[in-house]
N, CA, C, O and the ligand as a Tripos MOL2 file, in Angstrom:
@<TRIPOS>MOLECULE
protein
  261   259    66     0     0
PROTEIN
NO_CHARGES

@<TRIPOS>ATOM
      1 N           0.9000   -1.2370   -0.0170 N.3       1 MET1
      2 CA         -0.0030    0.0580    0.0890 C.3       1 MET1
      3 C           0.7790    1.2310   -0.0530 C.2       1 MET1
      4 O           1.7440    1.3270    0.7050 O.2       1 MET1
      5 N           0.5690    2.1430   -0.8610 N.am      2 ILE2
      6 CA          1.4210    3.4060   -1.0010 C.3       2 ILE2
      7 C           0.4250    4.5800   -0.8170 C.2       2 ILE2
      8 O          -0.5360    4.7900   -1.5570 O.2       2 ILE2
      9 N           0.7840    5.3320    0.2850 N.am      3 MET3
     10 CA          0.0320    6.4400    0.6120 C.3       3 MET3
     11 C           0.6440    7.6830   -0.1600 C.2       3 MET3
     12 O           1.7570    8.1180    0.1370 O.2       3 MET3
     13 N          -0.1050    8.2110   -1.1250 N.am      4 GLU4
     14 CA          0.5780    9.2200   -2.0230 C.3       4 GLU4
     15 C          -0.0330   10.5530   -1.6360 C.2       4 GLU4
     16 O          -1.2140   10.6600   -1.3080 O.2       4 GLU4
     17 N           0.8330   11.5760   -1.6890 N.am      5 LEU5
     18 CA          0.2900   12.9770   -1.4690 C.3       5 LEU5
     19 C           0.0800   13.6330   -2.8570 C.2       5 LEU5
     20 O           0.9780   13.6050   -3.6980 O.2       5 LEU5
     21 N          -1.1220   14.2240   -3.0870 N.am      6 CYS6
     22 CA         -1.3750   14.9650   -4.2270 C.3       6 CYS6
     23 C          -1.5710   16.4740   -3.9240 C.2       6 CYS6
     24 O          -2.2800   16.8910   -3.0090 O.2       6 CYS6
     25 N          -0.9060   17.2110   -4.7450 N.am      7 GLU7
     26 CA         -1.0390   18.7270   -4.4900 C.3       7 GLU7
     27 C          -2.2560   19.2790   -5.2870 C.2       7 GLU7
     28 O          -2.3290   19.0930   -6.5020 O.2       7 GLU7
     29 N          -3.1990   19.9520   -4.6050 N.am      8 VAL8
     30 CA         -4.3400   20.5960   -5.2650 C.3       8 VAL8
     31 C          -4.3200   22.0230   -4.8990 C.2       8 VAL8
     32 O          -3.8180   22.4400   -3.8550 O.2       8 VAL8
     33 N          -4.9280   22.8150   -5.8670 N.am      9 VAL9
     34 CA         -5.0370   24.3470   -5.5410 C.3       9 VAL9
     35 C          -6.4710   24.6440   -5.2490 C.2       9 VAL9
     36 O          -7.3750   24.2190   -5.9680 O.2       9 VAL9
     37 N          -6.6730   25.3780   -4.1840 N.am     10 CYS10
     38 CA         -7.9330   25.6070   -3.6580 C.3      10 CYS10
     39 C          -8.6790   26.5460   -4.7150 C.2      10 CYS10
     40 O          -8.0880   27.5190   -5.1840 O.2      10 CYS10
     41 N          -9.9240   26.2480   -5.0600 N.am     11 PRO11
     42 CA        -10.6200   27.1110   -6.0060 C.3      11 PRO11
     43 C         -11.0840   28.4460   -5.4330 C.2      11 PRO11
     44 O         -11.4670   29.3630   -6.1600 O.2      11 PRO11
     45 N         -11.0390   28.5200   -4.1490 N.am     12 SER12
     46 CA        -11.5230   29.8400   -3.4660 C.3      12 SER12
     47 C         -10.3000   30.6850   -3.1110 C.2      12 SER12
     48 O         -10.3340   31.8750   -3.4270 O.2      12 SER12
     49 N          -9.3400   30.2510   -2.5560 N.am     13 CYS13
     50 CA         -8.2020   31.0960   -2.1590 C.3      13 CYS13
     51 C          -6.9150   30.9790   -3.0640 C.2      13 CYS13
     52 O          -5.9520   31.7420   -2.9820 O.2      13 CYS13
     53 N          -7.0300   29.9130   -3.9440 N.am     14 PHE14
     54 CA         -5.8970   29.6410   -4.9020 C.3      14 PHE14
     55 C          -4.6020   29.3190   -4.2230 C.2      14 PHE14
     56 O          -3.5390   29.5760   -4.7890 O.2      14 PHE14
     57 N          -4.6410   28.7400   -2.9750 N.am     15 GLU15
     58 CA         -3.4730   28.2970   -2.2810 C.3      15 GLU15
     59 C          -3.3210   26.9330   -2.3720 C.2      15 GLU15
     60 O          -4.2280   26.1600   -2.0650 O.2      15 GLU15
     61 N          -2.0360   26.5130   -2.8490 N.am     16 PRO16
     62 CA         -1.9120   24.8890   -2.9410 C.3      16 PRO16
     63 C          -1.6940   24.1840   -1.5830 C.2      16 PRO16
     64 O          -1.0060   24.7040   -0.7050 O.2      16 PRO16
     65 N          -2.2420   23.1010   -1.4500 N.am     17 PHE17
     66 CA         -2.0840   22.1510   -0.3320 C.3      17 PHE17
     67 C          -2.0220   20.7340   -0.7260 C.2      17 PHE17
     68 O          -2.2830   20.4190   -1.8870 O.2      17 PHE17
     69 N          -1.6750   19.8030    0.2130 N.am     18 GLU18
     70 CA         -1.5050   18.4860   -0.2440 C.3      18 GLU18
     71 C          -2.6610   17.6170    0.4660 C.2      18 GLU18
     72 O          -3.0390   17.8530    1.6140 O.2      18 GLU18
     73 N          -3.1440   16.6610   -0.2830 N.am     19 VAL19
     74 CA         -4.1740   15.8190    0.2630 C.3      19 VAL19
     75 C          -3.5680   14.4040   -0.0170 C.2      19 VAL19
     76 O          -2.7470   14.1840   -0.9070 O.2      19 VAL19
     77 N          -4.0790   13.4520    0.8640 N.am     20 THR20
     78 CA         -3.7190   12.1500    0.7160 C.3      20 THR20
     79 C          -4.5670   11.3130   -0.1760 C.2      20 THR20
     80 O          -5.7720   11.1570    0.0270 O.2      20 THR20
     81 N          -3.9180   10.7770   -1.1680 N.am     21 ALA21
     82 CA         -4.6540   10.1320   -2.2100 C.3      21 ALA21
     83 C          -5.1480    8.7350   -1.7010 C.2      21 ALA21
     84 O          -4.4220    8.0450   -0.9860 O.2      21 ALA21
     85 N          -6.4260    8.3270   -2.0930 N.am     22 PRO22
     86 CA         -6.9140    7.0240   -1.8250 C.3      22 PRO22
     87 C          -5.8940    5.9250   -2.3320 C.2      22 PRO22
     88 O          -5.0840    6.1830   -3.2220 O.2      22 PRO22
     89 N          -5.9690    4.8120   -1.7830 N.am     23 ASP23
     90 CA         -5.1210    3.6830   -2.0320 C.3      23 ASP23
     91 C          -5.5690    3.2730   -3.4870 C.2      23 ASP23
     92 O          -6.7240    2.9380   -3.7510 O.2      23 ASP23
     93 N          -4.5020    3.3330   -4.4420 N.am     24 ILE24
     94 CA         -4.8860    2.9520   -5.8790 C.3      24 ILE24
     95 C          -5.2420    1.4940   -6.0110 C.2      24 ILE24
     96 O          -5.9870    1.1370   -6.9240 O.2      24 ILE24
     97 N          -4.7720    0.6750   -5.1860 N.am     25 GLY25
     98 CA         -4.9900   -0.7090   -5.2550 C.3      25 GLY25
     99 C          -6.4310   -1.1180   -5.1150 C.2      25 GLY25
    100 O          -6.8910   -1.9440   -5.9040 O.2      25 GLY25
    101 N          -7.1320   -0.6260   -4.2180 N.am     26 ASP26
    102 CA         -8.5560   -1.0760   -4.1130 C.3      26 ASP26
    103 C          -9.5390    0.1510   -4.0740 C.2      26 ASP26
    104 O         -10.4460    0.2840   -3.2520 O.2      26 ASP26
    105 N          -9.2340    1.0000   -5.0550 N.am     27 SER27
    106 CA        -10.1830    2.0690   -5.3190 C.3      27 SER27
    107 C         -10.6620    2.0180   -6.7760 C.2      27 SER27
    108 O          -9.9760    1.4690   -7.6370 O.2      27 SER27
    109 N         -11.8020    2.5730   -7.0380 N.am     28 ILE28
    110 CA        -12.3810    2.6070   -8.3100 C.3      28 ILE28
    111 C         -12.4720    4.1290   -8.6470 C.2      28 ILE28
    112 O         -13.2390    4.8860   -8.0520 O.2      28 ILE28
    113 N         -11.6600    4.5060   -9.6130 N.am     29 PHE29
    114 CA        -11.5930    5.9760   -9.9530 C.3      29 PHE29
    115 C         -12.6030    6.3100  -11.1000 C.2      29 PHE29
    116 O         -13.0170    5.4690  -11.8980 O.2      29 PHE29
    117 N         -12.9500    7.6180  -11.0940 N.am     30 PRO30
    118 CA        -12.6340    8.7070  -10.2950 C.3      30 PRO30
    119 C         -13.4510    8.6830   -9.0390 C.2      30 PRO30
    120 O         -14.5750    8.1840   -8.9820 O.2      30 PRO30
    121 N         -12.8200    9.2550   -8.0260 N.am     31 ILE31
    122 CA        -13.4080    9.3620   -6.6660 C.3      31 ILE31
    123 C         -13.5870   10.8060   -6.2810 C.2      31 ILE31
    124 O         -12.6510   11.5990   -6.3830 O.2      31 ILE31
    125 N         -14.8020   11.1700   -5.8290 N.am     32 GLU32
    126 CA        -14.9730   12.5770   -5.3980 C.3      32 GLU32
    127 C         -15.0990   12.6850   -3.9530 C.2      32 GLU32
    128 O         -15.8700   11.8960   -3.4060 O.2      32 GLU32
    129 N         -14.3960   13.6310   -3.1630 N.am     33 PHE33
    130 CA        -14.4550   13.9200   -1.9250 C.3      33 PHE33
    131 C         -14.8890   15.3270   -1.5120 C.2      33 PHE33
    132 O         -14.4330   16.3220   -2.0750 O.2      33 PHE33
    133 N         -15.6580   15.3820   -0.6520 N.am     34 ASP34
    134 CA        -16.0040   16.8100   -0.1190 C.3      34 ASP34
    135 C         -14.7650   17.0900    0.8390 C.2      34 ASP34
    136 O         -14.3620   16.2000    1.5880 O.2      34 ASP34
    137 N         -14.2080   18.2660    0.8000 N.am     35 TYR35
    138 CA        -13.0790   18.5660    1.5310 C.3      35 TYR35
    139 C         -13.1890   20.1220    1.8250 C.2      35 TYR35
    140 O         -13.6880   20.9250    1.0370 O.2      35 TYR35
    141 N         -12.6380   20.4500    3.1030 N.am     36 ASP36
    142 CA        -12.6440   21.8600    3.4490 C.3      36 ASP36
    143 C         -11.1430   22.3920    3.2460 C.2      36 ASP36
    144 O         -10.1840   21.7360    3.6520 O.2      36 ASP36
    145 N         -11.0170   23.5080    2.6520 N.am     37 CYS37
    146 CA         -9.5520   23.9880    2.3210 C.3      37 CYS37
    147 C          -8.9590   24.0180    3.7320 C.2      37 CYS37
    148 O          -9.6040   24.2620    4.7510 O.2      37 CYS37
    149 N          -7.6070   23.7300    3.6650 N.am     38 GLU38
    150 CA         -6.7230   23.8590    4.8590 C.3      38 GLU38
    151 C          -6.3210   25.2540    5.1690 C.2      38 GLU38
    152 O          -5.9080   25.5380    6.2940 O.2      38 GLU38
    153 N          -6.4310   26.2120    4.1430 N.am     39 ILE39
    154 CA         -6.0210   27.4680    4.4500 C.3      39 ILE39
    155 C          -7.2760   28.5230    4.6430 C.2      39 ILE39
    156 O          -7.2710   29.3700    5.5360 O.2      39 ILE39
    157 N          -8.2830   28.3770    3.7550 N.am     40 CYS40
    158 CA         -9.4330   29.3850    3.9130 C.3      40 CYS40
    159 C         -10.6650   28.6060    4.4630 C.2      40 CYS40
    160 O         -11.7070   29.2340    4.6460 O.2      40 CYS40
    161 N         -10.6110   27.3850    4.7130 N.am     41 CYS41
    162 CA        -11.6520   26.4080    5.2800 C.3      41 CYS41
    163 C         -13.0060   26.3730    4.3750 C.2      41 CYS41
    164 O         -14.0420   25.8820    4.8240 O.2      41 CYS41
    165 N         -12.9250   26.8980    3.1380 N.am     42 ARG42
    166 CA        -14.2090   26.7950    2.3080 C.3      42 ARG42
    167 C         -14.3290   25.3800    1.8480 C.2      42 ARG42
    168 O         -13.3480   24.6610    1.6610 O.2      42 ARG42
    169 N         -15.5100   25.0250    1.6810 N.am     43 PRO43
    170 CA        -15.7000   23.6440    1.0200 C.3      43 PRO43
    171 C         -15.4480   23.6740   -0.4150 C.2      43 PRO43
    172 O         -15.6470   24.6560   -1.1290 O.2      43 PRO43
    173 N         -14.9540   22.4320   -0.8380 N.am     44 MET44
    174 CA        -14.7080   22.2350   -2.2740 C.3      44 MET44
    175 C         -14.9240   20.5890   -2.4710 C.2      44 MET44
    176 O         -15.1220   19.8030   -1.5450 O.2      44 MET44
    177 N         -14.8530   20.2940   -3.6990 N.am     45 MET45
    178 CA        -14.8290   18.9390   -4.0390 C.3      45 MET45
    179 C         -13.5120   18.5740   -4.6170 C.2      45 MET45
    180 O         -13.0240   19.2970   -5.4860 O.2      45 MET45
    181 N         -12.8970   17.5080   -4.2030 N.am     46 ILE46
    182 CA        -11.6580   17.1060   -4.7420 C.3      46 ILE46
    183 C         -11.8940   15.7940   -5.4140 C.2      46 ILE46
    184 O         -12.3740   14.8560   -4.7770 O.2      46 ILE46
    185 N         -11.5510   15.6820   -6.7820 N.am     47 VAL47
    186 CA        -11.6920   14.6020   -7.5990 C.3      47 VAL47
    187 C         -10.3280   14.0110   -7.8180 C.2      47 VAL47
    188 O          -9.3960   14.6110   -8.3540 O.2      47 VAL47
    189 N         -10.2880   12.6870   -7.3210 N.am     48 PHE48
    190 CA         -9.0650   11.8910   -7.6090 C.3      48 PHE48
    191 C          -9.2560   10.9440   -8.7980 C.2      48 PHE48
    192 O         -10.3350   10.3730   -8.9600 O.2      48 PHE48
    193 N          -8.2700   10.7770   -9.5950 N.am     49 ASP49
    194 CA         -8.3710   10.0640  -10.8060 C.3      49 ASP49
    195 C          -7.0400    9.3080  -11.0550 C.2      49 ASP49
    196 O          -5.9860    9.8330  -10.6950 O.2      49 ASP49
    197 N          -7.0490    8.2040  -11.6020 N.am     50 SER50
    198 CA         -5.7950    7.3960  -11.8540 C.3      50 SER50
    199 C          -5.0920    7.8010  -13.0970 C.2      50 SER50
    200 O          -5.7270    7.8150  -14.1510 O.2      50 SER50
    201 N          -3.9310    8.1090  -13.0700 N.am     51 LEU51
    202 CA         -3.1230    8.3600  -14.3160 C.3      51 LEU51
    203 C          -2.5720    7.1340  -14.9160 C.2      51 LEU51
    204 O          -2.4410    7.0300  -16.1360 O.2      51 LEU51
    205 N          -2.2200    6.1270  -14.0210 N.am     52 ASN52
    206 CA         -1.7900    4.9260  -14.4670 C.3      52 ASN52
    207 C          -1.8490    3.9480  -13.2630 C.2      52 ASN52
    208 O          -2.5690    4.2350  -12.3060 O.2      52 ASN52
    209 N          -1.1110    2.7900  -13.2710 N.am     53 GLU53
    210 CA         -1.2730    1.8100  -12.2270 C.3      53 GLU53
    211 C          -0.6330    2.3520  -10.8640 C.2      53 GLU53
    212 O          -0.9270    1.8100   -9.7980 O.2      53 GLU53
    213 N           0.2470    3.4340  -10.9250 N.am     54 THR54
    214 CA          0.8720    3.7430   -9.5850 C.3      54 THR54
    215 C           0.6390    5.3570   -9.3170 C.2      54 THR54
    216 O           0.9920    5.8600   -8.2500 O.2      54 THR54
    217 N           0.0990    6.0250  -10.2280 N.am     55 GLU55
    218 CA         -0.0650    7.4760   -9.9900 C.3      55 GLU55
    219 C          -1.4830    7.9630   -9.8370 C.2      55 GLU55
    220 O          -2.3430    7.5230  -10.5980 O.2      55 GLU55
    221 N          -1.7650    8.7860   -8.9640 N.am     56 VAL56
    222 CA         -3.1000    9.3800   -8.8450 C.3      56 VAL56
    223 C          -2.9740   10.8200   -8.9950 C.2      56 VAL56
    224 O          -2.0160   11.4110   -8.4960 O.2      56 VAL56
    225 N          -3.9170   11.4450   -9.6760 N.am     57 SER57
    226 CA         -3.9780   12.9070   -9.7720 C.3      57 SER57
    227 C          -5.1450   13.3720   -9.0410 C.2      57 SER57
    228 O          -6.1300   12.6480   -8.8990 O.2      57 SER57
    229 N          -5.0680   14.6580   -8.5270 N.am     58 ALA58
    230 CA         -6.1330   15.3010   -7.7340 C.3      58 ALA58
    231 C          -6.4910   16.6130   -8.2580 C.2      58 ALA58
    232 O          -5.5730   17.4010   -8.4850 O.2      58 ALA58
    233 N          -7.7580   16.9750   -8.4930 N.am     59 THR59
    234 CA         -8.2220   18.1140   -8.9650 C.3      59 THR59
    235 C          -9.2770   18.6550   -8.0450 C.2      59 THR59
    236 O         -10.2070   17.9300   -7.6920 O.2      59 THR59
    237 N          -9.1640   20.0140   -7.6040 N.am     60 ALA60
    238 CA        -10.0860   20.6110   -6.7290 C.3      60 ALA60
    239 C         -11.0030   21.5980   -7.4090 C.2      60 ALA60
    240 O         -10.5120   22.4040   -8.2000 O.2      60 ALA60
    241 N         -12.2680   21.5960   -7.1660 N.am     61 ARG61
    242 CA        -13.1360   22.5440   -7.8020 C.3      61 ARG61
    243 C         -14.2030   22.9800   -6.6880 C.2      61 ARG61
    244 O         -14.4950   22.3100   -5.6970 O.2      61 ARG61
    245 N         -14.7000   24.1650   -7.0210 N.am     62 GLY62
    246 CA        -15.6720   24.7840   -6.0200 C.3      62 GLY62
    247 C         -16.9390   24.0580   -6.2670 C.2      62 GLY62
    248 O         -17.1510   23.3900   -7.2790 O.2      62 GLY62
    249 N         -17.8420   24.2420   -5.2010 N.am     63 LEU63
    250 CA        -19.0770   23.3790   -5.2050 C.3      63 LEU63
    251 C         -20.0930   23.9190   -6.1380 C.2      63 LEU63
    252 O         -20.9980   23.1830   -6.5310 O.2      63 LEU63
    253 N         -20.0050   25.2120   -6.5360 N.am     64 GLY64
    254 CA        -20.8940   25.9550   -7.4190 C.3      64 GLY64
    255 C         -20.6220   25.6890   -8.8530 C.2      64 GLY64
    256 O         -21.3800   26.1580   -9.7020 O.2      64 GLY64
    257 N         -19.5410   24.9340   -9.2020 N.am     65 GLU65
    258 CA        -19.1540   24.7530  -10.6240 C.3      65 GLU65
    259 C         -19.8100   23.4930  -11.2070 C.2      65 GLU65
    260 O         -19.6070   23.1760  -12.3790 O.2      65 GLU65
    261 ZN         -8.7790   28.0170    0.2190 Zn       66 ZN66
@<TRIPOS>BOND
     1     1     2 1
     2     2     3 1
     3     3     4 2
     4     3     5 am
     5     5     6 1
     6     6     7 1
     7     7     8 2
     8     7     9 am
     9     9    10 1
    10    10    11 1
    11    11    12 2
    12    11    13 am
    13    13    14 1
    14    14    15 1
    15    15    16 2
    16    15    17 am
    17    17    18 1
    18    18    19 1
    19    19    20 2
    20    19    21 am
    21    21    22 1
    22    22    23 1
    23    23    24 2
    24    23    25 am
    25    25    26 1
    26    26    27 1
    27    27    28 2
    28    27    29 am
    29    29    30 1
    30    30    31 1
    31    31    32 2
    32    31    33 am
    33    33    34 1
    34    34    35 1
    35    35    36 2
    36    35    37 am
    37    37    38 1
    38    38    39 1
    39    39    40 2
    40    39    41 am
    41    41    42 1
    42    42    43 1
    43    43    44 2
    44    43    45 am
    45    45    46 1
    46    46    47 1
    47    47    48 2
    48    47    49 am
    49    49    50 1
    50    50    51 1
    51    51    52 2
    52    51    53 am
    53    53    54 1
    54    54    55 1
    55    55    56 2
    56    55    57 am
    57    57    58 1
    58    58    59 1
    59    59    60 2
    60    59    61 am
    61    61    62 1
    62    62    63 1
    63    63    64 2
    64    63    65 am
    65    65    66 1
    66    66    67 1
    67    67    68 2
    68    67    69 am
    69    69    70 1
    70    70    71 1
    71    71    72 2
    72    71    73 am
    73    73    74 1
    74    74    75 1
    75    75    76 2
    76    75    77 am
    77    77    78 1
    78    78    79 1
    79    79    80 2
    80    79    81 am
    81    81    82 1
    82    82    83 1
    83    83    84 2
    84    83    85 am
    85    85    86 1
    86    86    87 1
    87    87    88 2
    88    87    89 am
    89    89    90 1
    90    90    91 1
    91    91    92 2
    92    91    93 am
    93    93    94 1
    94    94    95 1
    95    95    96 2
    96    95    97 am
    97    97    98 1
    98    98    99 1
    99    99   100 2
   100    99   101 am
   101   101   102 1
   102   102   103 1
   103   103   104 2
   104   103   105 am
   105   105   106 1
   106   106   107 1
   107   107   108 2
   108   107   109 am
   109   109   110 1
   110   110   111 1
   111   111   112 2
   112   111   113 am
   113   113   114 1
   114   114   115 1
   115   115   116 2
   116   115   117 am
   117   117   118 1
   118   118   119 1
   119   119   120 2
   120   119   121 am
   121   121   122 1
   122   122   123 1
   123   123   124 2
   124   123   125 am
   125   125   126 1
   126   126   127 1
   127   127   128 2
   128   127   129 am
   129   129   130 1
   130   130   131 1
   131   131   132 2
   132   131   133 am
   133   133   134 1
   134   134   135 1
   135   135   136 2
   136   135   137 am
   137   137   138 1
   138   138   139 1
   139   139   140 2
   140   139   141 am
   141   141   142 1
   142   142   143 1
   143   143   144 2
   144   143   145 am
   145   145   146 1
   146   146   147 1
   147   147   148 2
   148   147   149 am
   149   149   150 1
   150   150   151 1
   151   151   152 2
   152   151   153 am
   153   153   154 1
   154   154   155 1
   155   155   156 2
   156   155   157 am
   157   157   158 1
   158   158   159 1
   159   159   160 2
   160   159   161 am
   161   161   162 1
   162   162   163 1
   163   163   164 2
   164   163   165 am
   165   165   166 1
   166   166   167 1
   167   167   168 2
   168   167   169 am
   169   169   170 1
   170   170   171 1
   171   171   172 2
   172   171   173 am
   173   173   174 1
   174   174   175 1
   175   175   176 2
   176   175   177 am
   177   177   178 1
   178   178   179 1
   179   179   180 2
   180   179   181 am
   181   181   182 1
   182   182   183 1
   183   183   184 2
   184   183   185 am
   185   185   186 1
   186   186   187 1
   187   187   188 2
   188   187   189 am
   189   189   190 1
   190   190   191 1
   191   191   192 2
   192   191   193 am
   193   193   194 1
   194   194   195 1
   195   195   196 2
   196   195   197 am
   197   197   198 1
   198   198   199 1
   199   199   200 2
   200   199   201 am
   201   201   202 1
   202   202   203 1
   203   203   204 2
   204   203   205 am
   205   205   206 1
   206   206   207 1
   207   207   208 2
   208   207   209 am
   209   209   210 1
   210   210   211 1
   211   211   212 2
   212   211   213 am
   213   213   214 1
   214   214   215 1
   215   215   216 2
   216   215   217 am
   217   217   218 1
   218   218   219 1
   219   219   220 2
   220   219   221 am
   221   221   222 1
   222   222   223 1
   223   223   224 2
   224   223   225 am
   225   225   226 1
   226   226   227 1
   227   227   228 2
   228   227   229 am
   229   229   230 1
   230   230   231 1
   231   231   232 2
   232   231   233 am
   233   233   234 1
   234   234   235 1
   235   235   236 2
   236   235   237 am
   237   237   238 1
   238   238   239 1
   239   239   240 2
   240   239   241 am
   241   241   242 1
   242   242   243 1
   243   243   244 2
   244   243   245 am
   245   245   246 1
   246   246   247 1
   247   247   248 2
   248   247   249 am
   249   249   250 1
   250   250   251 1
   251   251   252 2
   252   251   253 am
   253   253   254 1
   254   254   255 1
   255   255   256 2
   256   255   257 am
   257   257   258 1
   258   258   259 1
   259   259   260 2
@<TRIPOS>SUBSTRUCTURE
     1 MET1         2 RESIDUE 1 A MET
     2 ILE2         6 RESIDUE 1 A ILE
     3 MET3        10 RESIDUE 1 A MET
     4 GLU4        14 RESIDUE 1 A GLU
     5 LEU5        18 RESIDUE 1 A LEU
     6 CYS6        22 RESIDUE 1 A CYS
     7 GLU7        26 RESIDUE 1 A GLU
     8 VAL8        30 RESIDUE 1 A VAL
     9 VAL9        34 RESIDUE 1 A VAL
    10 CYS10       38 RESIDUE 1 A CYS
    11 PRO11       42 RESIDUE 1 A PRO
    12 SER12       46 RESIDUE 1 A SER
    13 CYS13       50 RESIDUE 1 A CYS
    14 PHE14       54 RESIDUE 1 A PHE
    15 GLU15       58 RESIDUE 1 A GLU
    16 PRO16       62 RESIDUE 1 A PRO
    17 PHE17       66 RESIDUE 1 A PHE
    18 GLU18       70 RESIDUE 1 A GLU
    19 VAL19       74 RESIDUE 1 A VAL
    20 THR20       78 RESIDUE 1 A THR
    21 ALA21       82 RESIDUE 1 A ALA
    22 PRO22       86 RESIDUE 1 A PRO
    23 ASP23       90 RESIDUE 1 A ASP
    24 ILE24       94 RESIDUE 1 A ILE
    25 GLY25       98 RESIDUE 1 A GLY
    26 ASP26      102 RESIDUE 1 A ASP
    27 SER27      106 RESIDUE 1 A SER
    28 ILE28      110 RESIDUE 1 A ILE
    29 PHE29      114 RESIDUE 1 A PHE
    30 PRO30      118 RESIDUE 1 A PRO
    31 ILE31      122 RESIDUE 1 A ILE
    32 GLU32      126 RESIDUE 1 A GLU
    33 PHE33      130 RESIDUE 1 A PHE
    34 ASP34      134 RESIDUE 1 A ASP
    35 TYR35      138 RESIDUE 1 A TYR
    36 ASP36      142 RESIDUE 1 A ASP
    37 CYS37      146 RESIDUE 1 A CYS
    38 GLU38      150 RESIDUE 1 A GLU
    39 ILE39      154 RESIDUE 1 A ILE
    40 CYS40      158 RESIDUE 1 A CYS
    41 CYS41      162 RESIDUE 1 A CYS
    42 ARG42      166 RESIDUE 1 A ARG
    43 PRO43      170 RESIDUE 1 A PRO
    44 MET44      174 RESIDUE 1 A MET
    45 MET45      178 RESIDUE 1 A MET
    46 ILE46      182 RESIDUE 1 A ILE
    47 VAL47      186 RESIDUE 1 A VAL
    48 PHE48      190 RESIDUE 1 A PHE
    49 ASP49      194 RESIDUE 1 A ASP
    50 SER50      198 RESIDUE 1 A SER
    51 LEU51      202 RESIDUE 1 A LEU
    52 ASN52      206 RESIDUE 1 A ASN
    53 GLU53      210 RESIDUE 1 A GLU
    54 THR54      214 RESIDUE 1 A THR
    55 GLU55      218 RESIDUE 1 A GLU
    56 VAL56      222 RESIDUE 1 A VAL
    57 SER57      226 RESIDUE 1 A SER
    58 ALA58      230 RESIDUE 1 A ALA
    59 THR59      234 RESIDUE 1 A THR
    60 ALA60      238 RESIDUE 1 A ALA
    61 ARG61      242 RESIDUE 1 A ARG
    62 GLY62      246 RESIDUE 1 A GLY
    63 LEU63      250 RESIDUE 1 A LEU
    64 GLY64      254 RESIDUE 1 A GLY
    65 GLU65      258 RESIDUE 1 A GLU
    66 ZN66       261 GROUP 0 **** ****
């Protein structure tokens, strides 16, 4: 099991921060998470998707989009 950190940029304050990616071995992508920004605490959605068998990408978007 590999815990991977993915950098995302908050859609509200545009500050980057890191989130822990879900385990790629037993996850079905894409996965959406509700998340509160670690800097401005506004809610967002983080979408994890698999790039290949070992890498996960994360994208953050605002709830209103
Ligand atoms: Zn923020």
